[in-house]
C-alpha positions in Angstrom: -18.4 12.4 -6.8 -16.0 9.8 -7.0 -12.4 10.5 -8.2 -10.8 8.0 -11.5 -9.8 5.6 -9.3 -13.5 4.8 -7.3 -14.4 4.9 -10.9 -12.8 1.3 -11.4 -14.7 0.3 -8.1 -18.4 1.6 -8.5 -20.3 -0.8 -6.3 -18.0 -1.1 -3.9 -17.3 2.7 -3.8 -21.2 3.3 -3.3 -21.2 1.1 -0.2 -18.0 2.0 1.0 -16.1 5.0 2.7 -13.1 6.0 2.0 -11.2 9.6 2.7 -7.2 10.5 2.0 -5.7 12.5 3.7 -2.1 13.9 3.5 -0.1 14.9 6.7 1.4 17.4 6.7 2.6 18.5 10.9 6.1 18.2 12.0 5.8 15.4 15.3 4.2 13.0 12.0 7.2 13.7 10.0 10.0 13.2 12.6 8.4 10.3 14.3 6.5 8.4 11.7 8.0 10.2 8.0 11.7 10.1 8.7 12.2 7.1 11.4 14.9 6.0 11.6 14.6 2.7 12.6 11.5 2.5 10.0 14.0 3.6 6.8 17.1 0.6 8.5 14.6 -1.7 8.3 13.1 -0.5 4.6 16.3 0.3 3.3 17.8 -4.3 4.6 14.6 -5.3 3.2 15.0 -3.6 0.0 18.7 -2.7 -0.7 19.0 0.8 -1.7 20.3 3.7 -0.1 16.4 5.8 0.2 17.7 9.4 -0.7 13.7 10.2 -0.6 11.1 10.2 1.4 8.0 7.4 0.9 4.6 8.3 -0.2 2.6 9.0 2.9 -1.1 9.3 4.1 -3.8 9.3 6.5 -6.7 7.0 4.9 -9.8 6.6 6.3 -12.4 3.6 5.9 -15.6 2.6 6.6 -19.0 0.9 6.0 -22.1 3.7 4.6 -24.3 0.6 5.5 -24.4 -2.6 5.7 -27.3 -3.9 3.0 -24.7 -5.6 0.9 -21.7 -7.6 0.7 -19.0 -5.8 -0.6 -16.0 -8.2 -0.1 -15.8 -9.3 -3.7 -16.5 -5.8 -5.4 -12.9 -4.8 -5.2 -9.5 -5.9 -6.3 -7.7 -5.4 -2.9 -10.1 -8.1 -0.9 -8.1 -10.8 -3.1 -4.4 -12.2 -1.9 -2.1 -10.3 -4.5 1.9 -8.9 -4.7 1.9 -5.2 -5.7 5.8 -6.7 -7.1 7.6 -9.2 -8.1 10.5 -7.5 -6.1 10.9 -6.8 -2.5 9.3 -3.1 -1.6 7.8 -1.9 2.0 4.9 -0.8 2.9 4.5 0.2 6.6 0.7 1.0 8.6 -0.4 2.5 12.0 -3.6 1.6 12.6 -4.9 5.2 14.7 -8.2 3.0 15.3 -8.5 -0.4 16.8 -8.9 -3.4 14.2 -10.1 -6.6 13.3 -11.7 -8.5 10.8 -14.7 -7.1 11.6 -13.7 -3.9 9.9 -11.7 -4.1 7.5 -8.0 -5.9 9.6 -4.6 -6.2 7.0 -4.1 -9.8 5.7 -0.9 -11.3 5.1 0.0 -15.2 3.9 3.3 -15.2 5.7 6.0 -16.3 4.4 5.0 -15.4 0.5 7.7 -12.6 0.7 10.3 -15.3 0.2 11.4 -15.8 -4.0 11.2 -19.5 -3.6 10.4 -22.0 -6.9 6.9 -22.8 -6.6 6.4 -19.4 -6.4 8.2 -18.6 -9.2 6.1 -21.0 -11.0 3.8 -20.0 -9.6 4.0 -16.3 -11.0 4.9 -17.9 -14.5 1.8 -20.0 -14.7 -0.3 -16.9 -12.9 1.2 -14.4 -16.4 0.4 -17.2 -18.7 -3.1 -16.9 -17.2 -3.5 -13.3 -17.2 -2.2 -13.0 -21.1 -4.7 -15.0 -22.1 -7.9 -14.5 -19.6 -7.1 -10.9 -18.3 -7.5 -13.3 -14.8 -5.2 -12.5 -12.3 -7.1 -12.6 -9.1 -5.3 -15.0 -6.5 -7.4 -18.1 -4.0 -6.6 -18.9 -0.7 -6.8 -22.5 -2.0 -3.9 -21.5 -4.6 -1.2 -20.0 -1.2 -2.2 -23.1 0.7 -1.6 -25.0 -2.4 2.3 -22.7 -2.4 2.1 -23.9 1.5 1.6 -20.2 2.8 -1.5 -19.3 5.4 -3.6 -15.9 5.9 -3.5 -14.7 9.1 -5.1 -10.8 9.4 -3.4 -8.6 11.7 -5.6 -7.6 14.1 -4.4 -4.3 16.5 -5.5 -1.7 18.7 -5.5 1.8 17.7 -1.2 2.1 17.8 0.0 -0.7 15.9 2.3 -0.4 13.6 3.6 -3.1 11.9 6.0 -3.5 8.5 4.7 -5.6 5.4 7.2 -6.9 2.0 4.3 -6.5 0.0 6.1 -8.5 -2.0 4.4 -11.2 -0.4 0.7 -11.8 -1.0 -1.9 -9.6 1.3 -4.8 -8.5 0.9 -7.7 -6.1 3.1 -10.6 -7.7 4.9 -13.7 -7.2 4.9 -15.8 -5.2 6.9 -19.2 -6.0 8.9 -20.0 -3.7 11.0 -20.0 0.4 10.7 -17.1 0.7 12.9 -13.9 2.5 11.2 -11.0 1.3 9.6 -8.1 4.3 9.8 -4.5 4.1 9.5 -1.4 6.6 8.4 1.0 4.6 6.5 4.2 4.5 3.8 5.5 3.7 1.2 8.4 3.1 -0.3 7.7 2.8 -3.8 9.0 5.5 -5.0 13.0 3.7 -3.8 13.5 2.2 -7.4 12.2 5.4 -9.5 14.4 8.5 -11.1 13.4 10.6 -8.1 15.8 8.5 -5.2 18.1 7.5 -8.0 19.0 11.2 -9.1 18.2 12.7 -6.1 21.6 12.6 -3.8 21.5 14.9 -1.5 24.6 15.8 -1.0 26.4 19.2 -1.6 28.5 18.9 -3.9 28.0 21.0 -7.2 26.0 17.5 -8.8 23.9 16.8 -5.0 22.3 19.6 -6.3 21.7 20.3 -9.8 20.6 16.2 -9.6 18.1 17.6 -7.0 16.8 20.8 -8.4 16.3 18.3 -11.9 14.3 16.0 -9.3 11.9 18.2 -8.6 11.4 20.8 -11.5 9.9 17.5 -13.0 8.6 16.3 -9.6 6.3 19.2 -9.4 3.5 18.7 -11.1 3.3 15.7 -10.7 3.0 15.9 -7.2 0.7 19.1 -7.5 -1.6 16.5 -10.1 -1.5 13.2 -7.7 -2.1 16.2 -4.2 -6.2 17.0 -6.4 -6.8 13.6 -7.6 -6.1 12.1 -3.3 -8.0 14.8 -1.8 -11.0 14.0 -4.2 -13.0 11.9 -2.3 -16.4 10.4 -2.0 -16.4 10.5 2.0 -19.0 13.8 1.5 
């Protein structure tokens, strides 16, 4: 059974098995989720105080079969920027990953807001308004002076990505799984991070209580969504 997100790309997920698992171990929390160096680097990139922990999950992707080429059936396969401002995602390969099992691809230098990039974003927004097509091609990136590179690595390879830059998921040409642990710091721009002061004074305690109350139902809904996967 496919979840709501997977139903948007049924052909892709008929061929690609996907599973999300929410980590809940002391070691993961201490050494990855609350890693001081990662948090300091993230703060330097986004210039926001980190008052809440990032979204986190283990993500398992694997071809079910090699009968069909599905590389063009999901928008993640095309170069895209998550947002037009700095935002951080952290990836830890838990299996060996290379170009044959969907290595992460990043256009080096595309995270910088240049005049060319700004004009391209404007033209892309006009194109989307007229045609609902926001697919970016490698040719367009090359014209901007960017070159996409695959990030391959053995298990235990960690890299940090500013997803204001153009990136995409590689293609699977074999049955080897791509398993990653990921952190997503998009929550730093949310009202949760703004309200959650983390101190011991009355204002901090009150804001934390408000955040906890408002966030409870959303967290439960999110966990239910990612646990509904099509790996069976």
